[in-house]
LUMSEVO-959423 format. One record per residue: x, y, z of N, C-alpha, C in turn. Coordinates in steps of 0.05 Angstrom, whole numbers, padded with zeros to 5 digits, always signed. Example, Ala and Ser with C-alpha at 12.3 -4.5 7.8 and 13.67 -1.06 7.14 Angstrom:
<nodes>
+00264-00114+00156+00246-00090+00156+00264-00066+00156+00257-00045+00142+00273-00021+00143+00258+00001+00157
</nodes>
This chain:
<nodes>
+02982+04063+00117+02964+04069+00127+02951+04054+00116+02933+04033+00139+02918+04014+00125+02893+04028+00125+02869+04017+00098+02841+04034+00096+02823+04026+00125+02807+04051+00131+02792+04049+00152+02764+04041+00152+02761+04049+00120+02736+04056+00115+02718+04036+00116+02692+04016+00129+02680+04004+00140+02686+03986+00159+02708+03987+00165+02710+03966+00193+02699+03975+00224+02704+03999+00220+02673+04005+00251+02652+04002+00236+02638+04008+00216+02614+03995+00202+02613+03972+00203+02620+03951+00203+02618+03924+00203+02619+03922+00227+02627+03929+00242+02635+03917+00276+02613+03922+00280+02592+03950+00282+02576+03953+00290+02547+03944+00284+02551+03943+00253+02534+03920+00245+02531+03887+00259+02553+03885+00266+02548+03855+00274+02538+03856+00300+02547+03877+00323+02535+03884+00349+02509+03884+00342+02491+03905+00332+02463+03914+00335+02456+03883+00318+02466+03862+00306+02457+03846+00289+02453+03823+00316+02469+03824+00339+02470+03810+00362+02444+03822+00377+02447+03850+00383+02428+03846+00395+02397+03839+00387+02386+03850+00365+02361+03849+00349+02359+03805+00356+02382+03800+00346+02372+03768+00344+02371+03764+00381+02375+03776+00396+02378+03766+00421+02346+03771+00430+02336+03798+00426+02315+03809+00432+02288+03791+00416+02292+03790+00394+02281+03761+00383+02268+03734+00391+02294+03720+00409+02297+03708+00406+02289+03705+00434+02292+03720+00451+02283+03725+00481+02254+03721+00484+02248+03746+00463+02221+03753+00468+02205+03763+00485+02191+03747+00497+02178+03752+00525+02183+03748+00551+02199+03728+00549+02213+03723+00578+02235+03749+00580+02230+03767+00560+02261+03791+00571+02235+03804+00580+02246+03831+00598+02239+03858+00609+02215+03869+00575+02191+03869+00577+02175+03884+00554+02186+03918+00549+02205+03931+00574+02213+03956+00566+02229+03964+00561+02256+03946+00567+02272+03945+00552+02278+03939+00528+02254+03915+00516+02255+03908+00493+02249+03930+00475+02230+03938+00485+02212+03972+00476+02238+03980+00472+02256+03985+00484+02279+04009+00488+02295+03999+00463+02305+03972+00462+02322+03966+00450+02316+03956+00417+02294+03959+00419+02277+03954+00392+02284+03997+00376+02275+04011+00400+02288+04034+00383+02307+04043+00377+02329+04034+00397+02354+04034+00390+02367+04022+00361+02356+03984+00361+02365+03980+00339+02351+03998+00308+02320+04005+00311+02333+04017+00278+02341+04044+00282+02354+04052+00306+02358+04080+00300+02381+04074+00294+02393+04054+00302+02426+04044+00300+02429+04028+00265+02407+04021+00257+02408+04012+00222+02405+04036+00216+02397+04064+00219+02391+04085+00202+02418+04095+00194+02429+04085+00221+02458+04104+00227+02486+04087+00209+02475+04063+00208+02495+04036+00196+02493+04041+00167+02468+04047+00163+02464+04057+00134+02482+04078+00119+02493+04103+00141+02510+04116+00132+02541+04115+00142+02551+04094+00164+02571+04085+00160+02580+04104+00193+02598+04094+00207+02606+04101+00231+02636+04111+00220+02646+04111+00204+02682+04100+00196+02681+04135+00186+02668+04151+00188+02679+04174+00173+02682+04196+00200+02707+04222+00197+02708+04243+00212+02698+04262+00206+02677+04277+00214+02676+04303+00206+02690+04324+00231+02693+04347+00212+02710+04356+00226+02693+04384+00205+02684+04395+00220+02673+04430+00209+02685+04454+00227+02696+04457+00199+02711+04493+00202+02688+04517+00208+02685+04527+00233+02679+04553+00246+02692+04565+00242+02672+04591+00234+02690+04620+00235+02673+04643+00234+02668+04673+00234+02664+04698+00234+02661+04709+00203+02660+04726+00192+02661+04743+00164+02686+04751+00179+02709+04740+00153+02730+04750+00145+02760+04733+00159+02744+04721+00179+02771+04699+00188+02786+04681+00171+02775+04672+00145+02795+04657+00122+02791+04637+00128+02768+04621+00140+02760+04590+00143+02764+04577+00119+02753+04588+00095+02749+04575+00068+02771+04582+00054+02794+04601+00060+02820+04600+00051+02829+04577+00061+02828+04561+00083+02838+04545+00110+02832+04533+00094+02803+04518+00084+02796+04493+00072+02814+04490+00054+02813+04506+00036+02830+04504+00012+02857+04497+00007+02873+04511+00039+02903+04505+00042+02898+04471+00055+02888+04462+00067+02887+04440+00084+02877+04415+00052+02862+04424+00042+02843+04400+00032+02877+04399-00001+02880+04421-00009+02902+04431-00022+02886+04435-00051+02868+04446-00053+02841+04447-00074+02835+04480-00061+02821+04488-00095+02806+04518-00103+02781+04505-00100+02771+04497-00083+02744+04486-00080+02722+04509-00066+02731+04515-00045+02711+04531-00024+02699+04564-00039+02689+04573-00039+02680+04599-00040+02696+04620-00025+02709+04642-00036+02728+04659-00017+02728+04687-00026+02732+04710-00010+02730+04728-00007+02695+04741+00005+02686+04756-00023+02656+04768-00007+02633+04755-00017+02644+04738-00038+02615+04727-00048+02607+04701-00020+02627+04685-00002+02618+04671+00021+02594+04681+00028+02588+04706+00050+02570+04718+00055+02539+04708+00039+02543+04707+00018+02516+04703-00001+02499+04687-00003+02509+04657+00012+02504+04634+00008+02517+04612+00042+02485+04606+00038+02475+04585+00069+02491+04559+00069+02498+04561+00051+02508+04527+00034+02538+04514+00044+02536+04490+00048+02552+04479+00068+02578+04471+00043+02604+04474+00045+02619+04456+00030+02640+04442+00037+02648+04420+00028+02657+04396+00037+02678+04378+00018+02687+04363+00034+02710+04363+00018+02715+04318+00036+02722+04300+00012+02712+04277+00026+02740+04261+00012+02766+04262+00038+02783+04237+00031+02778+04210+00035+02781+04192+00007+02772+04166+00001+02744+04165-00009+02726+04150-00007+02700+04139-00013+02683+04136+00004+02661+04137-00011+02631+04125+00006+02620+04138+00021+02638+04170+00019+02617+04204+00040+02599+04203+00030+02581+04189+00013+02548+04212+00002+02534+04206+00017+02532+04174+00034+02510+04179+00051+02514+04200+00071+02526+04198+00079+02543+04209+00097+02532+04247+00096+02550+04249+00072+02541+04277+00065+02515+04286+00057+02501+04269+00046+02473+04271+00044+02450+04269+00071+02460+04255+00093+02454+04266+00116+02458+04293+00129+02478+04299+00122+02480+04321+00122+02482+04342+00123+02474+04345+00094+02447+04362+00076+02468+04375+00077+02490+04366+00053+02503+04379+00042+02500+04371+00012+02498+04399-00007+02489+04401-00037+02501+04391-00048+02497+04371-00064+02525+04354-00086+02540+04364-00100+02525+04395-00103+02547+04411-00123+02573+04425-00105+02570+04422-00086+02589+04433-00070+02604+04417-00047+02604+04382-00066+02613+04367-00059+02647+04362-00076+02661+04351-00067+02686+04340-00081+02703+04319-00066+02721+04308-00079+02733+04276-00066+02764+04278-00071+02770+04286-00045+02795+04294-00057+02824+04272-00060+02818+04243-00053+02846+04229-00054+02842+04225-00094+02851+04215-00104+02850+04202-00130+02883+04192-00133+02876+04179-00156+02905+04167-00170+02932+04171-00171+02923+04207-00178+02953+04221-00181+02955+04223-00158+02936+04219-00118+02954+04216-00102+02977+04201-00093+02962+04169-00108+02980+04153-00087+02966+04149-00056+02983+04149-00036+02992+04137-00011+02995+04167+00004+02992+04178-00011+03002+04221+00000+02980+04230+00022+02964+04222+00008+02928+04236+00033+02916+04216+00049+02939+04185+00050+02917+04171+00062+02916+04168+00097+02934+04188+00110+02935+04192+00128+02904+04214+00129+02891+04220+00118+02871+04230+00119+02840+04222+00118+02850+04187+00105+02831+04174+00098+02802+04168+00119+02781+04188+00109+02757+04176+00122+02744+04210+00132+02766+04223+00122+02759+04250+00132+02737+04266+00124+02718+04278+00128+02691+04302+00119+02697+04325+00129+02717+04340+00116+02725+04371+00126+02702+04384+00117+02684+04406+00130+02664+04429+00119+02667+04450+00130+02659+04462+00108+02664+04496+00108+02637+04513+00111+02629+04511+00138+02604+04518+00140+02606+04546+00142+02584+04561+00132+02576+04595+00132+02588+04598+00156+02587+04631+00148+02598+04650+00178+02588+04648+00196+02581+04637+00225+02568+04642+00256+02547+04665+00261+02575+04694+00241+02561+04721+00254+02541+04730+00229+02541+04711+00210+02532+04733+00199+02502+04745+00196+02488+04767+00178+02467+04776+00185+02442+04761+00176+02451+04738+00161+02429+04728+00152+02415+04701+00163+02397+04702+00188+02399+04676+00203+02396+04665+00198+02387+04652+00166+02390+04626+00157+02419+04607+00155+02441+04622+00154+02464+04619+00153+02468+04600+00189+02468+04624+00202+02476+04616+00240+02450+04590+00242+02422+04583+00234+02406+04562+00238+02425+04540+00216+02441+04528+00209+02462+04515+00187+02485+04509+00204+02494+04534+00221+02517+04528+00235+02497+04517+00254+02478+04523+00272+02470+04504+00293+02465+04484+00287+02462+04476+00268+02445+04448+00261+02471+04437+00257+02495+04439+00243+02511+04423+00250+02529+04420+00262+02542+04435+00282+02550+04430+00297+02546+04406+00327+02525+04408+00321+02532+04375+00342+02539+04340+00326+02533+04353+00306+02552+04326+00286+02573+04334+00275+02592+04345+00286+02617+04347+00279+02634+04335+00306+02659+04317+00296+02676+04302+00312+02693+04315+00330+02700+04329+00305+02712+04371+00321+02710+04384+00309+02702+04415+00320+02708+04432+00319+02726+04452+00316+02734+04466+00297+02758+04480+00285+02753+04501+00287+02749+04520+00304+02750+04542+00306+02760+04571+00294+02761+04579+00271+02771+04597+00260+02781+04626+00272+02796+04631+00281+02797+04667+00289+02815+04688+00268+02807+04702+00268+02833+04722+00264+02848+04739+00281+02868+04757+00278+02886+04767+00301+02866+04803+00303+02855+04798+00293+02830+04822+00294+02802+04817+00318+02799+04796+00302+02766+04787+00319+02766+04762+00334+02781+04754+00344+02790+04729+00355+02771+04731+00391+02769+04760+00399+02756+04760+00429+02718+04774+00411+02710+04777+00395+02691+04787+00379+02667+04774+00402+02650+04780+00411+02632+04767+00426+02600+04753+00425+02599+04750+00396+02591+04739+00385+02602+04711+00386+02619+04710+00378+02638+04674+00390+02637+04665+00413+02644+04688+00430+02650+04680+00460+02623+04661+00482+02607+04687+00473+02581+04687+00493+02555+04670+00468+02558+04673+00451+02544+04657+00430+02548+04626+00432+02567+04617+00422+02572+04588+00416+02591+04571+00441+02620+04592+00443+02636+04579+00461+02637+04572+00485+02615+04589+00499+02617+04595+00527+02594+04577+00530+02577+04567+00511+02554+04545+00512+02571+04520+00513+02594+04513+00502+02609+04492+00501+02618+04479+00518+02618+04497+00539+02633+04496+00569+02634+04460+00572+02661+04447+00575+02664+04419+00588+02671+04401+00559+02669+04415+00522+02673+04393+00520+02701+04401+00497+02734+04406+00514+02747+04408+00506+02756+04400+00490+02764+04372+00497+02776+04356+00470+02754+04345+00437+02736+04361+00437+02727+04357+00412+02727+04387+00399+02752+04402+00411+02745+04431+00404+02780+04445+00387+02784+04457+00367+02807+04471+00362+02794+04494+00357+02827+04511+00366+02816+04539+00360+02851+04538+00334+02854+04556+00318+02863+04560+00291+02864+04594+00293+02893+04599+00299+02888+04630+00302+02904+04629+00261+02892+04646+00254+02903+04647+00235+02909+04660+00218+02909+04681+00196+02931+04709+00186+02952+04710+00207+02971+04700+00210+02990+04710+00228+03008+04711+00219+03014+04712+00190+03026+04736+00169+03021+04751+00178+02999+04762+00182+02999+04799+00186+03007+04807+00213+03011+04797+00234+03020+04793+00264+03053+04796+00257+03063+04811+00274+03088+04814+00281+03103+04781+00287+03119+04765+00281+03132+04744+00293+03132+04745+00315+03145+04783+00339+03143+04774+00365+03125+04774+00382+03111+04785+00362+03072+04790+00385+03060+04758+00382+03066+04741+00364+03042+04715+00359+03044+04695+00388+03064+04705+00394+03056+04669+00411+03046+04687+00443+03050+04719+00444+03026+04727+00471+02996+04735+00448+02992+04728+00432+02975+04733+00421+02964+04701+00433+02965+04683+00422+02961+04651+00423+02938+04650+00457+02971+04671+00477+02958+04659+00504+02940+04683+00509+02940+04697+00495+02914+04717+00492+02885+04696+00491+02891+04692+00474+02867+04672+00463+02862+04651+00482+02883+04634+00494+02880+04613+00514+02862+04622+00535+02874+04647+00539+02860+04664+00570+02835+04671+00570+02827+04677+00548+02790+04680+00537+02773+04643+00535+02798+04630+00528+02782+04599+00517+02778+04581+00543+02801+04606+00573+02801+04585+00589+02773+04605+00609+02768+04626+00608+02743+04645+00619+02726+04638+00613+02722+04628+00584+02684+04612+00568+02687+04579+00582+02707+04570+00605+02707+04554+00606+02715+04527+00593+02735+04523+00582+02753+04521+00545+02779+04524+00555+02796+04506+00593+02814+04526+00584+02831+04484+00570+02830+04478+00568+02847+04456+00552+02844+04456+00526+02828+04473+00514+02824+04471+00486+02856+04483+00467+02869+04470+00454+02890+04472+00439+02890+04502+00419+02911+04512+00423+02906+04538+00398+02922+04538+00387+02917+04532+00351+02942+04527+00333+02947+04553+00327+02965+04568+00315+02974+04588+00298+02986+04575+00270+02968+04591+00242+02970+04583+00218+02961+04613+00197+02975+04604+00177+02960+04633+00156+02958+04615+00128+02932+04618+00117+02921+04609+00098+02936+04611+00065+02946+04635+00067+02963+04658+00066+02987+04639+00041+02998+04642+00074+03031+04630+00059+03037+04604+00067+03022+04584+00083+03018+04557+00086+03040+04548+00113+03032+04580+00135+03055+04564+00153+03030+04553+00172+03038+04536+00186+03022+04521+00214+03007+04492+00196+02999+04497+00164+02984+04483+00154+02996+04445+00161+03010+04441+00152+03036+04408+00156+03021+04411+00194+03020+04418+00207+03015+04415+00235+02994+04412+00234+02970+04429+00232+02945+04422+00226+02932+04396+00215+02948+04389+00192+02945+04377+00171+02952+04342+00190+02966+04344+00206+02977+04325+00222+02960+04317+00251+02949+04344+00258+02936+04333+00281+02903+04332+00275+02890+04333+00244+02872+04324+00234+02867+04284+00225+02900+04281+00217+02905+04258+00215+02899+04241+00244+02910+04259+00270+02906+04240+00291+02879+04243+00299+02866+04255+00303+02835+04256+00303+02821+04237+00275+02824+04230+00263+02816+04213+00241+02819+04176+00247+02844+04177+00262+02860+04141+00269+02825+04146+00288+02832+04163+00302+02804+04158+00324+02783+04146+00321+02769+04142+00339+02736+04133+00329+02727+04165+00335+02699+04156+00304+02687+04180+00303+02670+04181+00326+02662+04204+00324+02633+04202+00345+02611+04192+00338+02596+04195+00296+02578+04176+00309+02592+04145+00317+02611+04132+00317+02620+04110+00326+02616+04104+00358+02628+04137+00363+02621+04134+00393+02604+04125+00404+02578+04156+00393+02551+04154+00396+02534+04120+00397+02539+04107+00375+02526+04084+00368+02532+04058+00387+02567+04075+00402+02575+04049+00424+02558+04056+00449+02549+04081+00453+02538+04086+00479+02505+04078+00476+02498+04078+00454+02474+04070+00453+02463+04035+00454+02490+04027+00441+02483+03994+00429+02489+03986+00458+02503+03998+00476+02519+03985+00502+02488+03996+00520+02477+04023+00519+02459+04016+00543+02438+03998+00539+02430+04000+00509+02404+03984+00502+02413+03957+00507+02439+03941+00497+02440+03923+00500+02441+03915+00541+02446+03934+00554+02448+03931+00585+02423+03922+00600+02403+03938+00583+02385+03936+00599+02363+03916+00591+02378+03908+00567+02367+03876+00556+02380+03848+00579+02405+03863+00584+02421+03829+00596+02402+03837+00623+02403+03847+00639+02396+03858+00671+02372+03832+00680+02357+03835+00650+02339+03810+00661+02348+03783+00645+02370+03777+00648+02378+03750+00648+02400+03741+00673+02402+03716+00668+02409+03705+00701+02437+03707+00684+02461+03714+00704+02497+03707+00699+02495+03677+00690+02490+03659+00695+02493+03634+00669+02464+03620+00677+02478+03590+00652+02461+03577+00664+02459+03559+00692+02431+03546+00695+02443+03518+00720+02461+03499+00706+02479+03484+00718+02492+03469+00713+02476+03432+00697+02492+03426+00678+02486+03402+00661+02468+03371+00679+02487+03383+00700+02474+03361+00717+02452+03371+00737+02431+03393+00736+02412+03395+00739+02381+03383+00721+02403+03373+00697+02375+03361+00685+02379+03335+00682+02398+03322+00703+02403+03299+00699+02379+03275+00714+02374+03273+00700+02350+03250+00704+02340+03224+00721+02370+03220+00745+02387+03196+00755+02362+03199+00783+02362+03224+00803+02344+03220+00815+02310+03212+00809+02304+03238+00789+02272+03225+00788+02268+03197+00771+02294+03190+00760+02279+03155+00747+02276+03147+00780+02293+03141+00797+02298+03137+00818+02269+03135+00839+02246+03163+00847+02235+03165+00851+02217+03151+00838+02202+03149+00817+02183+03144+00806+02184+03103+00803+02214+03086+00798+02216+03071+00797+02199+03046+00824+02212+03067+00845+02212+03062+00869+02166+03058+00874+02162+03086+00860+02130+03095+00863+02121+03072+00853+02130+03060+00833+02115+03039+00804+02117+03017+00815+02134+03008+00841+02134+02980+00860+02155+02972+00834+02174+02979+00820+02192+02965+00801+02212+02935+00814+02215+02953+00843+02234+02937+00852+02221+02906+00860+02196+02912+00876+02179+02893+00879+02171+02880+00856+02167+02879+00831+02160+02863+00815+02188+02843+00813+02207+02859+00808+02243+02844+00800+02246+02826+00819+02247+02826+00842+02245+02801+00868+02229+02792+00861+02197+02791+00842+02179+02774+00854+02183+02752+00829+02204+02770+00804+02212+02743+00785+02223+02728+00789+02251+02746+00797+02273+02734+00815+02268+02704+00823+02248+02705+00848+02235+02688+00865+02218+02666+00846+02204+02671+00820+02195+02654+00808+02227+02637+00787+02239+02636+00785+02254+02628+00769+02267+02625+00788+02271+02632+00811+02292+02605+00828+02270+02586+00843+02256+02587+00831+02230+02565+00839+02222+02563+00870+02224+02589+00882+02199+02610+00903+02183+02613+00906+02172+02616+00882+02147+02623+00880+02125+02616+00858+02105+02609+00862+02087+02612+00829+02088+02630+00811+02082+02620+00782+02083+02647+00765+02057+02668+00765+02035+02654+00787+02010+02678+00789+02020+02694+00809+02036+02689+00826+02042+02711+00858+02056+02727+00832+02069+02723+00814+02081+02747+00802+02071+02781+00797+02066+02803+00813+02051+02833+00812+02061+02841+00789+02038+02861+00770+02043+02868+00741+02057+02893+00757+02067+02912+00735+02074+02938+00747+02060+02955+00744+02053+02971+00767+02020+02990+00771+02023+03021+00760+02012+03030+00749+02010+03072+00740+02021+03082+00774+02040+03098+00765+02059+03116+00784+02036+03129+00794+02023+03128+00823+02004+03153+00829+02009+03178+00823+01985+03182+00813+01976+03218+00808+01995+03233+00821+01988+03231+00854+02009+03244+00865+02035+03248+00874+02050+03224+00872+02076+03211+00873+02081+03232+00849+02077+03230+00814+02083+03234+00792+02081+03268+00803+02070+03290+00811+02062+03311+00809+02088+03327+00830+02094+03302+00855+02114+03323+00863+02136+03313+00856+02151+03286+00839+02174+03278+00832+02174+03308+00812+02163+03303+00789+02157+03331+00768+02160+03370+00787+02151+03372+00802+02148+03390+00814+02181+03388+00823+02183+03369+00838+02224+03366+00855+02238+03361+00838+02239+03350+00802+02257+03358+00786+02269+03389+00775+02238+03398+00770+02228+03424+00756+02251+03447+00780+02245+03439+00797+02259+03467+00824+02285+03460+00816+02300+03434+00815+02328+03437+00811+02337+03449+00779+02327+03430+00767+02334+03444+00729+02324+03466+00730+02311+03487+00739+02311+03512+00726+02327+03530+00759+02342+03523+00769+02349+03535+00794+02364+03566+00790+02363+03584+00797+02381+03614+00777+02363+03624+00758+02342+03605+00742+02342+03624+00727+02311+03649+00730+02315+03677+00706+02288+03682+00718+02270+03677+00721+02251+03686+00734+02214+03682+00731+02207+03675+00703+02208+03694+00682+02204+03686+00658+02204+03654+00644+02239+03655+00645+02248+03630+00640+02233+03609+00649+02230+03611+00679+02225+03581+00694+02184+03581+00680+02180+03604+00688+02147+03606+00670+02157+03584+00644+02170+03593+00625+02162+03579+00598+02172+03549+00600+02195+03543+00613+02212+03517+00628+02174+03494+00624+02165+03512+00656+02137+03487+00661+02120+03497+00644+02105+03516+00631+02095+03515+00594+02098+03483+00584+02123+03488+00578+02138+03473+00548+02134+03449+00559+02136+03436+00591+02156+03409+00588+02111+03391+00606+02111+03366+00589+02086+03360+00608+02079+03353+00632+02046+03374+00630+02041+03371+00650+02041+03347+00674+02046+03338+00693+02030+03317+00716+02019+03304+00695+01993+03305+00697+01977+03290+00684+01973+03268+00666+01988+03286+00638+01995+03271+00610+02037+03262+00615+02041+03258+00635+02070+03255+00652+02061+03232+00660+02041+03222+00681+02030+03200+00695+02016+03179+00667+02005+03191+00649+02003+03176+00626+02014+03164+00616+02037+03180+00607+02056+03164+00590+02071+03141+00604+02077+03149+00627+02092+03138+00650+02070+03110+00653+02051+03107+00651+02037+03083+00650+02038+03068+00627+02047+03080+00599+02037+03072+00578+02062+03049+00573+02090+03067+00576+02113+03053+00584+02105+03030+00593+02121+03033+00624+02116+03004+00643+02104+02993+00626+02071+02999+00625+02052+02975+00610+02061+02957+00588+02080+02974+00572+02090+02954+00554+02121+02945+00556+02123+02943+00581+02152+02929+00596+02138+02900+00595+02150+02885+00590+02154+02845+00580+02157+02846+00617+02127+02822+00637+02146+02818+00655+02141+02788+00648+02159+02777+00635+02156+02739+00627+02172+02736+00637+02158+02700+00647+02177+02682+00677+02177+02652+00673+02216+02656+00672+02205+02629+00647+02240+02616+00664+02222+02591+00684+02247+02568+00689+02272+02562+00673+02292+02569+00691+02313+02557+00674+02323+02537+00662+02323+02534+00642+02325+02505+00621+02346+02486+00631+02364+02503+00627+02391+02489+00636+02388+02484+00668+02385+02498+00682+02372+02484+00721+02360+02465+00715+02338+02458+00702+02331+02443+00712+02336+02415+00697+02351+02416+00678+02373+02391+00660+02378+02383+00691+02404+02394+00700+02419+02401+00724+02400+02384+00742+02370+02403+00753+02364+02390+00779+02363+02355+00772+02348+02354+00734+02345+02315+00734+02359+02307+00738+02385+02321+00731+02414+02299+00717+02412+02284+00758+02421+02304+00779+02422+02304+00797+02404+02283+00812+02371+02296+00798+02357+02271+00815+02365+02241+00806+02363+02238+00778+02375+02211+00760+02400+02199+00777+02425+02217+00780+02443+02195+00786+02441+02201+00818+02412+02215+00833+02424+02200+00854+02394+02166+00869+02387+02176+00843+02372+02148+00852+02393+02124+00830+02416+02121+00811+02427+02111+00815+02454+02099+00845+02450+02119+00851+02463+02116+00877+02457+02106+00896+02428+02107+00900+02414+02088+00915+02412+02062+00902+02412+02049+00882+02406+02035+00867+02438+02016+00876+02458+02025+00857+02482+02011+00868+02479+02012+00890+02475+02023+00910+02488+02021+00937+02478+02002+00954+02440+02002+00944+02427+01969+00944+02439+01951+00936+02459+01943+00910+02466+01914+00902+02483+01914+00916+02498+01929+00933+02525+01938+00939+02527+01914+00965+02503+01933+00980+02489+01913+01009+02486+01891+01004+02476+01887+00983+02460+01853+00976+02489+01841+00975+02501+01848+00953+02531+01831+00950+02542+01828+00980+02541+01838+00998+02557+01838+01025+02552+01823+01036+02526+01806+01026+02506+01786+01053+02504+01757+01027+02521+01764+01010+02514+01736+00987+02542+01730+00984+02543+01709+00963+02580+01697+00949+02588+01724+00940+02582+01735+00929+02602+01765+00910+02602+01779+00928+02620+01782+00950+02628+01801+00971+02647+01808+00959+02665+01795+00935+02687+01811+00929+02685+01835+00911+02657+01834+00896+02651+01857+00878+02639+01884+00887+02640+01873+00914+02622+01905+00937+02631+01935+00931+02664+01921+00934+02683+01955+00926+02678+01973+00902+02676+01956+00883+02675+01968+00861+02636+01976+00859+02628+01964+00864+02598+01977+00860+02594+02006+00883+02619+02006+00908+02616+02032+00920+02624+02040+00911+02653+02044+00893+02663+02065+00880+02641+02076+00864+02627+02077+00843+02611+02072+00820+02594+02089+00841+02581+02077+00861+02555+02104+00885+02566+02116+00897+02595+02119+00900+02611+02140+00912+02611+02170+00894+02617+02149+00868+02612+02177+00836+02596+02175+00833+02577+02172+00823+02550+02178+00825+02535+02195+00848+02548+02191+00880+02528+02207+00896+02537+02239+00885+02567+02236+00884+02586+02265+00877+02574+02272+00854+02572+02257+00838+02557+02276+00807+02525+02279+00812+02508+02275+00822+02486+02286+00844+02483+02306+00844+02509+02302+00871+02512+02330+00892+02522+02352+00871+02545+02346+00858+02552+02371+00826+02526+02388+00809+02513+02356+00807+02486+02366+00786+02468+02388+00804+02468+02380+00828+02439+02403+00852+02460+02421+00856+02484+02424+00863+02494+02460+00866+02495+02484+00843+02496+02459+00817+02503+02476+00796+02474+02480+00779+02451+02465+00788+02422+02479+00778+02413+02490+00803+02434+02495+00830+02421+02526+00839+02432+02545+00828+02459+02543+00825+02473+02572+00813+02460+02576+00795+02459+02554+00775+02444+02569+00749+02416+02583+00751+02395+02570+00770+02373+02580+00778+02378+02598+00787+02400+02613+00803+02404+02635+00819+02409+02663+00804+02433+02652+00781+02448+02664+00759+02414+02673+00737+02409+02657+00736+02385+02659+00711+02363+02688+00729+02356+02672+00750+02343+02694+00764+02353+02725+00764+02382+02718+00781+02390+02752+00784+02387+02769+00740+02391+02752+00729+02393+02763+00690+02357+02764+00700+02335+02748+00697+02302+02760+00701+02301+02774+00702+02309+02785+00734+02303+02807+00752+02314+02840+00748+02342+02831+00734+02355+02857+00723+02342+02867+00700+02343+02842+00681+02319+02856+00656+02298+02869+00652+02277+02857+00684+02260+02871+00688+02264+02901+00697+02282+02890+00711+02286+02932+00725+02295+02947+00711+02320+02946+00687+02323+02943+00679+02316+02972+00654+02289+02944+00646+02269+02955+00619+02259+02984+00633+02246+02971+00652+02230+02993+00668+02242+03014+00679+02264+03016+00687+02273+03047+00686+02281+03063+00658+02285+03041+00640+02289+03056+00607+02266+03070+00604+02238+03050+00609+02224+03059+00596+02206+03099+00605+02206+03088+00637+02211+03121+00647+02230+03135+00654+02256+03125+00636+02280+03150+00632+02266+03159+00601+02265+03146+00583+02260+03151+00567+02233+03176+00561+02213+03167+00576+02193+03181+00580+02190+03219+00588+02217+03218+00617+02224+03229+00631+02240+03255+00609+02261+03227+00588+02273+03243+00568+02248+03264+00547+02242+03254+00544+02220+03272+00517+02205+03285+00530+02181+03271+00558+02166+03297+00572+02179+03318+00577+02201+03320+00595+02204+03339+00612+02241+03349+00605+02258+03331+00606+02284+03341+00601+02288+03357+00567+02274+03355+00545+02290+03352+00521+02266+03388+00523+02244+03396+00529+02243+03420+00528+02245+03434+00556+02264+03422+00564+02275+03446+00592+02298+03447+00572+02316+03440+00569+02333+03438+00552+02343+03459+00542+02315+03447+00511+02313+03468+00495+02317+03507+00521+02302+03506+00520+02296+03537+00539+02326+03546+00558+02332+03524+00562+02358+03534+00575+02380+03544+00562+02382+03526+00535+02400+03531+00506+02391+03565+00498+02367+03567+00496+02351+03593+00491+02363+03612+00502+02361+03607+00532+02377+03625+00556+02408+03636+00545+02423+03610+00548+02445+03609+00526+02460+03622+00511+02439+03622+00492+02444+03632+00462+02442+03666+00464+02414+03670+00487+02404+03700+00493+02436+03708+00500+02441+03709+00516+02466+03711+00537+02485+03721+00527+02493+03696+00505+02514+03695+00489+02514+03716+00467+02488+03726+00450+02494+03740+00428+02495+03774+00447+02478+03771+00470+02474+03803+00489+02516+03807+00503+02524+03792+00502+02563+03783+00501+02571+03804+00478+02568+03793+00459+02566+03801+00432+02568+03826+00426+02542+03830+00445+02536+03862+00437+02546+03881+00450+02550+03876+00487+02568+03884+00495+02597+03889+00490+02605+03879+00468+02653+03863+00461+02649+03892+00450
</nodes>
């Protein structure tokens, strides 16, 4: 059997750490009452972690003469607990721990260091491994005439994972047991066991009916499902079965672990109730619609068209408008529309945090004006287009000149050379037309490039401001919400 010590405690520590980190990161964006409850729970759970939740506490409880101390010695295999007439004289608890690291739990339970013993040793090897993690307590007699004894019993009963009520054949129906304790524990069948000790003093034929009578009384107390085992601390009868039963309890989760589980679950669920089930989709933070709206409001398309018209030669440079600052109302409306989409589904406190972190409309407008003002709106006619245009003009002149010469020769004695002149004129005319068409194509291409450059630079400037002033702060809040939700899911796991 593998060593269980520490596993539950480490798991609890990780969950409490996740809860603590979540409430620290969430801060004022979480419900104040839920956070206060969680902080108190974390403080209590930290104390519980210091003790560990891996030990299973089993308390032997019985009246005077029931033989529970002898049973304690039989289960542990050690003669450590006081037996006989000395027992009623002490209100102290005796404890046996299987494994190590039990001192913190025993300190918390108030067990005197002189009344503790560790069961496992190198000589045991793995023979006691099935009980590793067990803390076995021998409590004072619950029917003692000393009030201090009963006070110790009453204080320790709620701390035990399993209460083993040790009764004997003579006093198993004692009213001090049934009305004083068992009837008040009705409904807690799964955390109790009754051991009918000293069965060696009863004839074998009567033992079964005696155990049935004990079960009948338990049912009358409201505990119909409490198991009843027979044993003899004197002869060792039933001890092996009793140890096996304790081993099955040790293999389960301790009461401390279950209580801590409930507490961390309750506190975490209360905090998690103030979060959204999911964050806005990544597309909610996209800047496309915002950039489109602000680009239109800045007149960027009109400026780009004007630049293209100048490059094509259809407008003078002085007619190119400047990129104007976006009107404050347009900035405010665009910002509000984007925020509504970006924060959709988030709780109000988280939406408020987003609105507090992103740039206000006034600052956003100023940053947009600065960014758009830095966009260079330069207009230069295309040099290749101009060269092609001049070539077209020159070739046109050549065509006219050669055509005129050809016409003159047709009237003179050199008519034979007219054909060659016509050919030259046709070639020049075709070349002029080609240069003119090429100049137009080059001019239009240059106009598109110039307009696109201004348009793209303007949109890039708007998007840069939008990302810095809006997207990045909002994305940080969304990421924090996602982190808090993930931590709380880990705490609930």
